C-alpha positions as protocol buffer text, in pm:
chain_id: "A"
residue {
  index: 1
  type: MET
  ca { x: -1558 y: -5779 z: -4005 }
}
residue {
  index: 2
  type: THR
  ca { x: -1832 y: -5644 z: -3786 }
}
residue {
  index: 3
  type: THR
  ca { x: -1818 y: -5428 z: -3478 }
}
residue {
  index: 4
  type: LEU
  ca { x: -1850 y: -5535 z: -3118 }
}
residue {
  index: 5
  type: ILE
  ca { x: -2178 y: -5345 z: -3094 }
}
residue {
  index: 6
  type: ALA
  ca { x: -2329 y: -5538 z: -3387 }
}
residue {
  index: 7
  type: ARG
  ca { x: -2222 y: -5869 z: -3237 }
}
residue {
  index: 8
  type: THR
  ca { x: -2358 y: -5785 z: -2893 }
}
residue {
  index: 9
  type: VAL
  ca { x: -2689 y: -5648 z: -3017 }
}
residue {
  index: 10
  type: SER
  ca { x: -2747 y: -5943 z: -3252 }
}
residue {
  index: 11
  type: LYS
  ca { x: -2681 y: -6193 z: -2973 }
}
residue {
  index: 12
  type: ALA
  ca { x: -2926 y: -6008 z: -2750 }
}
residue {
  index: 13
  type: CYS
  ca { x: -3193 y: -5978 z: -3021 }
}
residue {
  index: 14
  type: LEU
  ca { x: -3178 y: -6339 z: -3143 }
}
residue {
  index: 15
  type: PRO
  ca { x: -3393 y: -6497 z: -2867 }
}
residue {
  index: 16
  type: ILE
  ca { x: -3641 y: -6208 z: -2879 }
}
residue {
  index: 17
  type: ILE
  ca { x: -3686 y: -6242 z: -3256 }
}
residue {
  index: 18
  type: ILE
  ca { x: -3728 y: -6619 z: -3231 }
}
residue {
  index: 19
  type: LEU
  ca { x: -3989 y: -6586 z: -2953 }
}
residue {
  index: 20
  type: PHE
  ca { x: -4174 y: -6329 z: -3163 }
}
residue {
  index: 21
  type: SER
  ca { x: -4156 y: -6573 z: -3455 }
}
residue {
  index: 22
  type: VAL
  ca { x: -4316 y: -6849 z: -3247 }
}
residue {
  index: 23
  type: SER
  ca { x: -4576 y: -6601 z: -3122 }
}
residue {
  index: 24
  type: LEU
  ca { x: -4670 y: -6515 z: -3481 }
}
residue {
  index: 25
  type: LEU
  ca { x: -4692 y: -6884 z: -3564 }
}
residue {
  index: 26
  type: LEU
  ca { x: -4924 y: -6968 z: -3275 }
}
residue {
  index: 27
  type: ALA
  ca { x: -5148 y: -6663 z: -3324 }
}
residue {
  index: 28
  type: GLY
  ca { x: -5205 y: -6740 z: -3692 }
}
residue {
  index: 29
  type: HIS
  ca { x: -5526 y: -6941 z: -3672 }
}
residue {
  index: 30
  type: ASP
  ca { x: -5713 y: -6672 z: -3474 }
}
residue {
  index: 31
  type: ASN
  ca { x: -5524 y: -6346 z: -3537 }
}
residue {
  index: 32
  type: PRO
  ca { x: -5304 y: -6199 z: -3809 }
}
residue {
  index: 33
  type: GLY
  ca { x: -4989 y: -6403 z: -3845 }
}
residue {
  index: 34
  type: GLY
  ca { x: -4924 y: -6765 z: -3915 }
}
residue {
  index: 35
  type: GLY
  ca { x: -4669 y: -7005 z: -4047 }
}
residue {
  index: 36
  type: PHE
  ca { x: -4543 y: -6796 z: -4336 }
}
residue {
  index: 37
  type: ILE
  ca { x: -4469 y: -6473 z: -4156 }
}
residue {
  index: 38
  type: GLY
  ca { x: -4340 y: -6659 z: -3849 }
}
residue {
  index: 39
  type: GLY
  ca { x: -4102 y: -6857 z: -4070 }
}
residue {
  index: 40
  type: VAL
  ca { x: -3982 y: -6540 z: -4240 }
}
residue {
  index: 41
  type: MET
  ca { x: -3915 y: -6385 z: -3900 }
}
residue {
  index: 42
  type: PHE
  ca { x: -3717 y: -6692 z: -3785 }
}
residue {
  index: 43
  type: ALA
  ca { x: -3517 y: -6695 z: -4109 }
}
residue {
  index: 44
  type: THR
  ca { x: -3446 y: -6325 z: -4059 }
}
residue {
  index: 45
  type: ALA
  ca { x: -3303 y: -6394 z: -3713 }
}
residue {
  index: 46
  type: VAL
  ca { x: -3071 y: -6667 z: -3840 }
}
residue {
  index: 47
  type: SER
  ca { x: -2968 y: -6466 z: -4147 }
}
residue {
  index: 48
  type: LEU
  ca { x: -2882 y: -6176 z: -3915 }
}
residue {
  index: 49
  type: MET
  ca { x: -2642 y: -6412 z: -3739 }
}
residue {
  index: 50
  type: TYR
  ca { x: -2500 y: -6520 z: -4076 }
}
residue {
  index: 51
  type: VAL
  ca { x: -2435 y: -6156 z: -4170 }
}
residue {
  index: 52
  type: VAL
  ca { x: -2288 y: -6049 z: -3838 }
}
residue {
  index: 53
  type: PHE
  ca { x: -2078 y: -6355 z: -3753 }
}
residue {
  index: 54
  type: GLY
  ca { x: -2020 y: -6514 z: -4092 }
}
residue {
  index: 55
  type: LEU
  ca { x: -2123 y: -6846 z: -4237 }
}
residue {
  index: 56
  type: ASN
  ca { x: -1819 y: -7038 z: -4111 }
}
residue {
  index: 57
  type: TYR
  ca { x: -1870 y: -6927 z: -3750 }
}
residue {
  index: 58
  type: ILE
  ca { x: -2237 y: -7023 z: -3749 }
}
residue {
  index: 59
  type: GLU
  ca { x: -2169 y: -7361 z: -3912 }
}
residue {
  index: 60
  type: ALA
  ca { x: -1897 y: -7437 z: -3656 }
}
residue {
  index: 61
  type: LEU
  ca { x: -2139 y: -7350 z: -3378 }
}
residue {
  index: 62
  type: TYR
  ca { x: -2448 y: -7512 z: -3527 }
}
residue {
  index: 63
  type: ASN
  ca { x: -2425 y: -7693 z: -3859 }
}
residue {
  index: 64
  type: ASN
  ca { x: -2775 y: -7747 z: -3987 }
}
residue {
  index: 65
  type: ASN
  ca { x: -2917 y: -7893 z: -4305 }
}
residue {
  index: 66
  type: TRP
  ca { x: -3199 y: -7655 z: -4386 }
}
residue {
  index: 67
  type: ASP
  ca { x: -3326 y: -7875 z: -4668 }
}
residue {
  index: 68
  type: LYS
  ca { x: -3436 y: -8131 z: -4407 }
}
residue {
  index: 69
  type: TRP
  ca { x: -3647 y: -7865 z: -4235 }
}
residue {
  index: 70
  type: PHE
  ca { x: -3810 y: -7798 z: -4574 }
}
residue {
  index: 71
  type: GLY
  ca { x: -3888 y: -8167 z: -4625 }
}
residue {
  index: 72
  type: ILE
  ca { x: -4026 y: -8220 z: -4275 }
}
residue {
  index: 73
  type: GLY
  ca { x: -4244 y: -7909 z: -4307 }
}
residue {
  index: 74
  type: LEU
  ca { x: -4379 y: -8021 z: -4642 }
}
residue {
  index: 75
  type: LEU
  ca { x: -4457 y: -8361 z: -4494 }
}
residue {
  index: 76
  type: VAL
  ca { x: -4640 y: -8210 z: -4193 }
}
residue {
  index: 77
  type: ALA
  ca { x: -4844 y: -7973 z: -4411 }
}
residue {
  index: 78
  type: SER
  ca { x: -4933 y: -8252 z: -4654 }
}
residue {
  index: 79
  type: LEU
  ca { x: -5030 y: -8496 z: -4380 }
}
residue {
  index: 80
  type: THR
  ca { x: -5256 y: -8230 z: -4229 }
}
residue {
  index: 81
  type: GLY
  ca { x: -5448 y: -8209 z: -4556 }
}
residue {
  index: 82
  type: ILE
  ca { x: -5455 y: -8583 z: -4608 }
}
residue {
  index: 83
  type: GLY
  ca { x: -5568 y: -8636 z: -4248 }
}
residue {
  index: 84
  type: ALA
  ca { x: -5896 y: -8460 z: -4324 }
}
residue {
  index: 85
  type: MET
  ca { x: -5950 y: -8692 z: -4619 }
}
residue {
  index: 86
  type: LEU
  ca { x: -5911 y: -8995 z: -4392 }
}
residue {
  index: 87
  type: PHE
  ca { x: -6219 y: -8878 z: -4203 }
}
residue {
  index: 88
  type: GLY
  ca { x: -6420 y: -8829 z: -4522 }
}
residue {
  index: 89
  type: TYR
  ca { x: -6380 y: -8451 z: -4556 }
}
residue {
  index: 90
  type: ASN
  ca { x: -6227 y: -8241 z: -4833 }
}
residue {
  index: 91
  type: PHE
  ca { x: -5850 y: -8194 z: -4856 }
}
residue {
  index: 92
  type: LEU
  ca { x: -5726 y: -7939 z: -4596 }
}
residue {
  index: 93
  type: ARG
  ca { x: -6063 y: -7915 z: -4421 }
}
residue {
  index: 94
  type: SER
  ca { x: -6016 y: -7742 z: -4087 }
}
residue {
  index: 95
  type: MET
  ca { x: -6133 y: -7935 z: -3783 }
}
residue {
  index: 96
  type: SER
  ca { x: -6114 y: -7868 z: -3411 }
}
residue {
  index: 97
  type: ILE
  ca { x: -6151 y: -8071 z: -3095 }
}
residue {
  index: 98
  type: TYR
  ca { x: -6140 y: -7995 z: -2726 }
}
residue {
  index: 99
  type: ALA
  ca { x: -5878 y: -8186 z: -2533 }
}
residue {
  index: 100
  type: THR
  ca { x: -5749 y: -8184 z: -2177 }
}
residue {
  index: 101
  type: LEU
  ca { x: -5374 y: -8133 z: -2168 }
}
residue {
  index: 102
  type: PRO
  ca { x: -5170 y: -8201 z: -1851 }
}
residue {
  index: 103
  type: LEU
  ca { x: -5037 y: -7853 z: -1769 }
}
residue {
  index: 104
  type: VAL
  ca { x: -5279 y: -7645 z: -1974 }
}
residue {
  index: 105
  type: GLY
  ca { x: -5617 y: -7795 z: -1895 }
}
residue {
  index: 106
  type: SER
  ca { x: -5905 y: -7799 z: -2143 }
}
residue {
  index: 107
  type: THR
  ca { x: -5799 y: -7638 z: -2469 }
}
residue {
  index: 108
  type: LYS
  ca { x: -5916 y: -7622 z: -2828 }
}
residue {
  index: 109
  type: ILE
  ca { x: -5686 y: -7798 z: -3078 }
}
residue {
  index: 110
  type: ILE
  ca { x: -5728 y: -7683 z: -3439 }
}
residue {
  index: 111
  type: SER
  ca { x: -5591 y: -7869 z: -3742 }
}
residue {
  index: 112
  type: THR
  ca { x: -5484 y: -7546 z: -3910 }
}
residue {
  index: 113
  type: THR
  ca { x: -5222 y: -7505 z: -3637 }
}
residue {
  index: 114
  type: PHE
  ca { x: -5046 y: -7818 z: -3764 }
}
residue {
  index: 115
  type: PHE
  ca { x: -5068 y: -7689 z: -4121 }
}
residue {
  index: 116
  type: ASP
  ca { x: -4917 y: -7358 z: -4005 }
}
residue {
  index: 117
  type: ILE
  ca { x: -4633 y: -7548 z: -3835 }
}
residue {
  index: 118
  type: GLY
  ca { x: -4564 y: -7724 z: -4164 }
}
residue {
  index: 119
  type: VAL
  ca { x: -4563 y: -7395 z: -4354 }
}
residue {
  index: 120
  type: TYR
  ca { x: -4338 y: -7246 z: -4083 }
}
residue {
  index: 121
  type: LEU
  ca { x: -4080 y: -7523 z: -4133 }
}
residue {
  index: 122
  type: VAL
  ca { x: -4104 y: -7502 z: -4514 }
}
residue {
  index: 123
  type: VAL
  ca { x: -4040 y: -7128 z: -4514 }
}
residue {
  index: 124
  type: ILE
  ca { x: -3751 y: -7155 z: -4266 }
}
residue {
  index: 125
  type: GLY
  ca { x: -3593 y: -7442 z: -4456 }
}
residue {
  index: 126
  type: GLY
  ca { x: -3640 y: -7285 z: -4798 }
}
residue {
  index: 127
  type: LEU
  ca { x: -3514 y: -6937 z: -4714 }
}
residue {
  index: 128
  type: LEU
  ca { x: -3218 y: -7048 z: -4508 }
}
residue {
  index: 129
  type: TYR
  ca { x: -3118 y: -7309 z: -4766 }
}
residue {
  index: 130
  type: ILE
  ca { x: -3113 y: -7032 z: -5027 }
}
residue {
  index: 131
  type: PHE
  ca { x: -2919 y: -6796 z: -4799 }
}
residue {
  index: 132
  type: LYS
  ca { x: -2667 y: -7065 z: -4709 }
}
residue {
  index: 133
  type: SER
  ca { x: -2623 y: -7169 z: -5072 }
}
residue {
  index: 134
  type: MET
  ca { x: -2566 y: -6809 z: -5180 }
}
residue {
  index: 135
  type: GLY
  ca { x: -2315 y: -6755 z: -4901 }
}
residue {
  index: 136
  type: GLU
  ca { x: -2100 y: -7060 z: -4970 }
}
residue {
  index: 137
  type: ASP
  ca { x: -1794 y: -7033 z: -5192 }
}
residue {
  index: 138
  type: LYS
  ca { x: -1838 y: -7327 z: -5428 }
}
């Protein structure tokens, strides 16, 4: 049983932590941060909700299979590395192109961003699968 203050503060902090997690993910190819630390931050936000509200409450609200996130992330990270090989480069070779996006304009797209997204999903899926498995009574 948690207090009203803990429940209120955790609900208020959840979107802030998740936005910070995405910010770390997107800053990773140019600045400190990246998929790993962003995924850890996201998993921390969800595990905070597990601790404060309990596993049954969170599953009733949003039942998620975290192992699927792990698999999708592993697939994205692997395809990023294999994609470089399709163009005749070494595995996981970083490439960049300039593209014009509708609302953004001309921007630089870097392949390491897709690798970081894959790592982000692997870390989220792996950590939250472990947390959920440890919290279940089976």
